[in-house]
C-alpha positions as CSV (number, residue, x, y, z in Angstrom):
1,M,-12.2,1.1,-6.9
2,T,-13.4,4.6,-7.5
3,D,-14.1,5.2,-11.2
4,V,-12.7,8.2,-13.1
5,P,-15.1,9.8,-15.5
6,A,-14.6,8.6,-19.1
7,A,-13.8,12.1,-20.3
8,T,-11.0,12.4,-17.8
9,A,-7.7,10.8,-18.9
10,R,-6.1,8.7,-16.2
11,P,-2.6,9.6,-15.1
12,Q,-0.2,6.8,-15.8
13,L,0.7,6.5,-12.1
14,T,-0.9,7.4,-8.9
15,F,1.6,7.6,-6.0
16,F,-0.1,7.8,-2.6
17,F,1.0,7.9,1.0
18,P,-0.9,7.7,4.3
19,A,-0.4,10.7,6.5
20,Y,-1.3,10.7,10.2
21,N,0.2,13.6,12.1
22,E,3.0,14.0,9.6
23,E,3.3,17.8,9.6
24,E,7.0,17.5,9.7
25,N,7.2,15.2,6.7
26,V,4.2,15.8,4.4
27,E,5.6,18.8,2.4
28,R,9.0,17.1,1.8
29,T,7.4,13.8,0.8
30,V,5.2,15.6,-1.8
31,E,8.2,17.6,-3.0
32,L,10.3,14.4,-3.5
33,A,7.5,12.6,-5.1
34,L,7.0,15.3,-7.7
35,K,10.7,15.7,-8.3
36,Q,11.8,12.1,-8.3
37,I,8.8,10.0,-9.4
38,G,7.5,12.6,-11.9
39,P,10.3,12.0,-14.5
40,M,9.7,8.2,-14.4
41,V,6.2,8.3,-15.9
42,D,4.3,10.2,-18.6
43,S,1.8,11.6,-16.1
44,L,1.7,11.5,-12.3
45,E,-0.9,12.0,-9.6
46,V,0.3,12.4,-6.0
47,L,-2.4,11.5,-3.5
48,I,-2.1,12.4,0.2
49,V,-4.4,10.3,2.4
50,D,-5.0,12.4,5.5
51,D,-6.1,9.8,8.1
52,G,-7.7,12.0,10.6
53,S,-4.6,14.0,11.6
54,S,-4.9,16.3,14.6
55,D,-1.8,18.4,13.8
56,R,-1.3,20.7,10.8
57,T,-1.1,17.8,8.3
58,P,-4.6,18.5,6.8
59,E,-3.9,22.2,6.3
60,L,-0.5,21.6,4.8
61,A,-1.9,18.9,2.5
62,D,-4.6,21.3,1.2
63,D,-2.0,24.0,0.6
64,L,0.1,21.5,-1.4
65,A,-2.9,20.5,-3.5
66,A,-3.8,24.1,-4.2
67,A,-0.3,24.7,-5.4
68,S,-0.1,21.9,-7.9
69,S,-2.7,20.2,-10.1
70,M,-0.7,17.0,-9.8
71,V,-1.5,16.8,-6.0
72,R,-4.8,15.7,-4.5
73,V,-5.9,15.1,-0.9
74,H,-8.3,12.6,0.6
75,H,-9.4,13.5,4.1
76,Q,-11.1,10.9,6.3
77,P,-11.6,10.3,10.0
78,N,-8.9,8.2,11.6
79,R,-9.2,4.6,10.4
80,G,-5.8,3.3,11.1
81,Y,-3.0,2.4,8.7
82,G,-5.0,-0.3,6.8
83,G,-7.9,2.1,6.5
84,A,-5.6,4.7,5.0
85,L,-4.2,2.2,2.5
86,K,-7.7,1.1,1.4
87,A,-8.7,4.8,0.9
88,G,-5.6,5.3,-1.2
89,F,-6.4,2.3,-3.4
90,A,-10.0,3.3,-3.7
91,N,-9.3,7.0,-4.6
92,A,-6.3,6.5,-6.9
93,S,-7.1,7.3,-10.5
94,G,-3.8,6.1,-12.2
95,T,-3.4,3.1,-14.5
96,L,-0.6,2.1,-12.1
97,I,-0.9,2.5,-8.3
98,A,2.1,2.8,-6.1
99,F,2.4,3.7,-2.4
100,S,5.0,4.4,0.2
101,D,4.9,5.8,3.7
102,G,5.0,9.5,4.5
103,D,7.9,9.3,7.0
104,L,10.8,9.5,4.5
105,Q,12.2,6.1,5.3
106,F,12.4,5.1,1.7
107,D,14.2,6.6,-1.3
108,L,11.5,7.4,-3.8
109,E,14.0,7.3,-6.6
110,E,14.0,3.5,-6.0
111,L,10.4,3.2,-7.2
112,R,12.1,3.1,-10.6
113,L,13.4,-0.4,-9.7
114,L,9.8,-1.6,-9.2
115,L,8.5,0.1,-12.3
116,D,11.4,-1.4,-14.4
117,R,10.5,-4.9,-13.1
118,L,6.8,-4.4,-13.7
119,N,7.5,-3.4,-17.3
120,D,10.5,-5.6,-18.2
121,P,9.6,-7.4,-21.4
122,A,12.5,-9.8,-21.0
123,R,11.2,-11.3,-17.8
124,K,8.1,-13.1,-16.6
125,P,5.1,-10.7,-16.8
126,V,3.8,-9.5,-13.4
127,D,0.9,-7.3,-12.2
128,A,2.5,-6.3,-8.9
129,V,6.0,-5.6,-7.6
130,I,6.7,-5.8,-3.9
131,G,9.7,-4.1,-2.3
132,W,11.7,-5.7,0.4
133,R,14.0,-3.9,2.8
134,I,17.6,-4.8,2.1
135,R,18.5,-3.7,5.7
136,R,15.6,-2.6,7.8
137,R,16.5,0.5,9.9
138,D,14.2,0.1,12.8
139,P,14.6,-0.5,16.6
140,L,15.5,-4.1,17.6
141,H,12.1,-4.9,19.1
142,R,10.4,-4.0,15.8
143,L,12.8,-6.2,13.9
144,I,12.0,-9.1,16.1
145,I,8.2,-8.5,15.9
146,A,8.5,-8.3,12.1
147,K,10.5,-11.4,11.6
148,T,8.1,-13.4,13.8
149,Y,5.1,-12.0,12.1
150,N,6.4,-12.8,8.6
151,A,7.1,-16.4,9.7
152,I,3.6,-16.8,11.1
153,V,1.9,-15.4,8.0
154,S,4.1,-17.6,5.8
155,V,3.1,-20.8,7.7
156,A,-0.6,-19.8,8.0
157,F,-1.1,-18.9,4.3
158,G,1.9,-20.2,2.4
159,L,2.8,-16.6,1.4
160,R,6.4,-16.5,0.2
161,V,7.1,-12.8,0.6
162,R,10.4,-11.6,2.1
163,D,9.0,-8.4,3.6
164,I,5.2,-8.3,3.9
165,D,5.0,-4.8,5.4
166,C,7.5,-3.0,3.2
167,A,5.9,0.3,2.2
168,M,7.1,0.3,-1.3
169,K,4.8,-1.5,-3.7
170,V,3.3,-0.9,-7.2
171,F,0.3,-2.5,-8.9
172,R,-1.6,-2.5,-12.1
173,R,-5.0,-1.1,-11.1
174,E,-6.8,-4.1,-12.5
175,V,-5.6,-6.3,-9.6
176,F,-8.1,-4.4,-7.4
177,D,-11.2,-5.1,-9.6
178,G,-13.7,-6.7,-7.3
179,L,-11.1,-7.3,-4.6
180,R,-12.5,-7.1,-1.1
181,L,-10.2,-5.7,1.6
182,D,-11.5,-5.8,5.2
183,S,-8.7,-4.9,7.7
184,D,-8.3,-1.3,8.9
185,G,-5.2,-2.2,10.9
186,P,-1.6,-3.2,10.2
187,F,-2.7,-6.6,8.8
188,L,-4.0,-4.9,5.6
189,S,-0.6,-5.3,3.8
190,A,-0.6,-9.0,4.5
191,E,-4.3,-9.4,3.6
192,L,-3.7,-7.7,0.3
193,L,-0.8,-10.0,-0.7
194,I,-2.6,-13.1,0.6
195,K,-5.6,-12.4,-1.5
196,L,-3.7,-11.4,-4.6
197,R,-1.8,-14.7,-4.3
198,A,-5.1,-16.6,-3.9
199,R,-6.3,-14.9,-7.0
200,K,-3.1,-16.1,-8.8
201,V,-2.0,-12.5,-9.5
202,P,1.7,-12.8,-10.7
203,M,4.0,-10.8,-8.4
204,A,7.7,-10.1,-8.2
205,Q,10.0,-8.8,-5.4
206,V,12.7,-6.2,-5.6
207,G,15.1,-5.0,-2.9
208,V,15.1,-1.4,-1.7
209,H,17.0,0.6,0.9
210,H,15.5,1.7,4.2
211,F,16.4,4.6,6.4
212,P,15.8,5.7,10.0
213,R,12.8,8.0,10.5
214,A,14.1,11.6,10.4
215,A,11.1,13.3,12.0
216,G,7.8,12.6,13.5
217,T,6.7,9.7,15.7
218,N,6.1,6.1,14.6
219,T,2.7,4.9,15.9
220,G,3.0,1.3,14.9
221,A,3.8,-1.9,16.9
222,S,1.7,-1.1,20.0
223,F,0.4,-4.1,22.0
224,V,-3.2,-3.3,21.0
225,K,-2.3,-3.2,17.3
226,I,-0.4,-6.5,17.6
227,L,-3.5,-8.1,19.1
228,R,-5.7,-6.6,16.4
229,T,-3.3,-7.9,13.7
230,F,-3.5,-11.5,15.0
231,R,-7.3,-11.2,15.3
232,D,-7.5,-10.1,11.7
233,L,-5.1,-12.9,10.7
234,G,-7.3,-15.6,12.3
235,T,-10.4,-14.1,10.8
236,L,-9.0,-14.2,7.3
237,R,-7.7,-17.8,7.7
238,L,-11.1,-19.0,8.7
239,A,-12.8,-17.0,5.9
240,L,-10.6,-18.5,3.2
241,W,-11.5,-21.9,4.5
242,F,-15.2,-21.5,4.8
243,D,-16.2,-18.6,2.4
244,R,-13.4,-18.3,-0.1
245,Q,-15.3,-16.8,-3.0
246,R,-16.9,-14.0,-1.0
247,T,-13.7,-13.3,0.9
248,L,-11.8,-12.8,-2.4
249,G,-14.6,-10.8,-4.0
250,E,-14.9,-13.5,-6.7
251,R,-18.0,-14.4,-8.6
252,P,-19.0,-18.0,-8.6
253,A,-18.1,-19.9,-11.8
254,K,-20.9,-19.9,-14.4
255,G,-23.3,-22.7,-13.7
256,S,-22.3,-23.1,-10.1
257,A,-24.4,-22.2,-7.1
258,A,-23.6,-19.0,-5.2
259,S,-22.1,-19.5,-1.8
């Protein structure tokens, strides 16, 4: 994680979203984040992760940051969805870290449901809350791919999550301390949850609504990305078997030999 100088007060929440060629959506996403998420917390940081966009997204993002001290931009060469998420986690300065996608397929008002569960004193304490789409509004082929993928990950890792790739999640920043994340592709969401489970991080799940993409083009679910995802899945499965401590970013127990 990137450290914030001690003299700088952390915002209570960083909300970030990856933006790759989202010129049609980036301004509206920031507007909604400030308007809808802002009242939920004492202080908010909105972080745009520009993942090497080739349209006007970088320019628009910079204009949004110049217009509000609550908005920041991280620019990077294109690394893919997982690489953009990793950059968001690394550059977020909030005590809590939440993310969604920049394509307006989620109601940001519903982040309140996740925050309420995270902070509910009457229920089992958790350090992460994972959204699941009550009704996923995507084309049929994506629904089939997602259902198959969830089932394979569940069998391979024992991960009992209803909707691994739902882009509505919130975490306490401490869960990322020392955590190693490797994938730059779509597998990153699964890798994160698998490693948090292996580290025994308590998590909860909350249903959220999902809407069709209103503008822009979805770049996921290509054949190459699917192959890359299963490559990453196999690599992580082997790594957890043969090099678990290093894979999870854990230190060896005191008095034990380093692996």
